[in-house]
N, C-alpha and C positions, 0 to 999 in steps of 0.2 A: 943651300938655296937651289931649288930646282931650275933647270934651264928650259926656256920655252922658245918657240920660233915665232917671230912677228908674222902675222897673216898678210901684211901689206908688202914689206920689203924682204922678208925671209931671213932677217938678221936674228941671231941667237941672243937672248937676254935673260938675266936672272931676275926672278921675282918670288916673293913669298905669297902673292895673291893668286890663287888658282884661277880666278876669272879673267885676269888680265890677258889681252890678246895682242897688244901693240907695244912696241919697244919704246915709243916716244909719243908725246902729244902731237907732233907733226904727222906721224903715221895714223894716229887715231882720227885726226882731222881729215886727212886724205880719204880714209875709209868712210867717214860720214858723208863727204862730198860725193863719192862714188855710189854709195848706197842711195842717196837722195836722187841722183841722176838716173839710176836704174829704176827707182820707184816712179819717177816722173815719166820715163819712157813706157813703163807698163801700165800707167794709169792716166793717159793723156786726157780722157774725158771726165775725170773725177770732179773737177770744179763745175763744169757745165751741167753734169748730171745732178750734182748736189743742189745747185741753185734751181734747176728745173723742178726737182722733187720738193723743194721747200718754198717755192714761189707762192705768194699769196694770191688768191683769186680775187679779182676786183669786181 
């Protein structure tokens, strides 16, 4: 079984799945939270721009 390194904690783990990046569900969850926080930081005006562009004209 090939050894991989978790991209969150750096721990080595064995897996037969070549796409797996995290050693545990906790690390996968932490990565999702961090990714969402980064997206929100980079797209602060996303919702207001979306609603402005889809606003119905009365």
